[in-house]
C-alpha positions as CSV (number, residue, x, y, z in Angstrom):
1,M,0.1,0.1,-0.1
2,H,1.1,3.7,-1.1
3,I,-0.2,6.7,0.3
4,E,1.4,9.6,-0.9
5,T,0.3,13.6,0.8
6,P,0.6,16.3,-1.3
7,A,3.9,18.7,-0.8
8,K,3.8,21.3,1.8
9,I,5.5,24.7,1.3
10,V,7.6,25.0,4.7
11,A,9.4,28.6,5.4
12,K,12.5,27.2,6.4
13,S,15.6,25.8,5.1
14,P,16.1,22.3,3.9
15,K,18.9,22.0,6.7
16,A,16.3,23.5,9.4
17,V,13.4,20.8,8.4
18,F,16.1,18.2,8.4
19,E,17.2,18.9,12.2
20,F,13.5,19.2,13.1
21,L,12.5,16.1,12.0
22,I,15.7,14.1,13.3
23,D,15.1,15.1,16.4
24,I,12.7,12.6,17.3
25,K,10.6,14.5,20.3
26,N,9.7,16.8,17.5
27,F,7.4,14.1,16.2
28,E,4.8,15.3,19.1
29,T,4.5,18.7,17.0
30,L,2.9,17.4,14.2
31,M,0.6,14.6,16.0
32,P,-3.0,15.3,15.5
33,E,-5.3,16.3,18.3
34,N,-6.7,13.5,18.8
35,I,-3.3,12.1,19.9
36,D,-4.1,9.6,22.8
37,K,-0.1,9.0,24.0
38,F,3.2,9.9,23.0
39,E,6.4,8.6,24.1
40,V,9.9,9.0,23.2
41,L,11.6,5.7,23.7
42,D,15.3,6.6,22.9
43,A,17.0,9.1,20.6
44,E,15.6,7.4,17.8
45,T,12.2,5.8,18.8
46,F,9.4,7.1,19.6
47,K,5.7,5.5,20.6
48,F,2.4,7.3,19.6
49,A,-1.3,6.0,19.8
50,L,-4.5,8.1,18.4
51,K,-7.6,7.4,20.1
52,G,-9.3,4.3,19.2
53,M,-6.2,2.9,17.5
54,P,-3.3,0.7,18.6
55,E,-0.1,2.0,19.5
56,I,2.6,2.6,17.2
57,I,6.5,2.3,17.6
58,L,8.2,4.4,15.1
59,R,12.1,4.3,14.5
60,L,14.7,6.5,12.4
61,K,15.8,4.0,9.9
62,E,17.7,6.2,7.7
63,Q,18.7,10.0,7.4
64,H,20.4,12.0,3.8
65,P,21.2,15.0,5.3
66,H,18.9,18.0,4.4
67,E,17.4,15.4,1.9
68,K,15.1,12.7,3.3
69,I,14.0,10.7,6.3
70,V,13.1,7.5,6.8
71,L,11.0,6.3,9.7
72,G,9.9,2.7,10.0
73,A,7.7,0.5,12.3
74,A,9.9,-1.1,15.2
75,S,7.9,-4.1,14.7
76,D,7.8,-6.5,11.3
77,K,4.1,-7.7,12.7
78,L,3.2,-4.7,10.1
79,P,6.2,-3.7,8.1
80,F,5.8,0.2,6.9
81,T,7.9,3.2,6.3
82,L,7.2,6.7,6.6
83,T,9.4,8.7,4.2
84,A,9.6,12.9,4.2
85,T,11.8,14.1,1.3
86,I,12.8,17.8,1.7
87,A,13.7,19.9,-1.4
88,E,15.0,23.3,-1.4
89,L,12.8,26.1,-3.2
90,A,15.1,29.1,-1.8
91,A,17.4,29.5,0.9
92,E,14.6,29.8,3.4
93,Q,11.8,27.7,1.5
94,S,11.5,24.0,1.4
95,E,9.0,21.9,0.1
96,V,8.3,18.3,2.1
97,G,6.6,15.6,0.5
98,L,5.5,12.5,3.0
99,S,5.0,9.3,1.9
100,F,3.9,5.8,3.5
101,E,4.5,2.7,2.4
102,G,3.5,-0.9,3.5
103,E,3.1,-4.3,3.0
104,F,-0.6,-5.5,4.4
105,N,-3.2,-8.0,3.4
106,A,-5.9,-6.8,1.0
107,M,-8.3,-6.7,4.3
108,M,-5.4,-5.0,6.7
109,A,-5.2,-2.6,4.0
110,M,-8.7,-1.7,3.3
111,M,-9.1,-1.2,7.1
112,I,-6.1,1.4,8.0
113,K,-6.0,3.1,4.3
114,G,-8.6,5.8,5.8
115,P,-7.0,6.5,9.0
116,I,-3.5,6.4,7.9
117,T,-4.6,8.7,5.0
118,K,-6.0,11.3,7.4
119,F,-2.4,11.1,9.7
120,M,-0.5,11.2,7.1
121,E,-3.0,14.8,5.9
122,T,-2.5,15.9,9.1
123,L,1.4,15.4,9.6
124,A,1.4,17.2,6.3
125,S,-0.4,20.6,7.6
126,N,1.0,20.5,10.6
127,M,4.4,21.5,9.3
128,D,3.5,25.0,9.5
129,K,4.8,23.9,13.2
130,I,8.4,23.7,12.3
């Protein structure tokens, strides 16, 4: 399953956006208002839960300075990645795109596509908070 948000223009340099996103605790700022739990587990891992959804643990998997950050599920039971790509538009302006990639059976994909899409859209719209 692949979900992509429209790119969001952020009034920060790619370096500033990258540094914000690799600091795991900053993801709490981007989370939806209906967040039930947010906990930093270590420098590369955090756990969160939205109301009515199970807890999800995300770990920083890859980082390509000022260009791309990949977070992945800490559990192999539901393998997926959340990727942020950063492109420079001007010295203090970046374009940030988010994509979700996961391998799920058809039933699971049907159940989670709506909530994941809404979650991704919220993360993207909250990029203004960087």
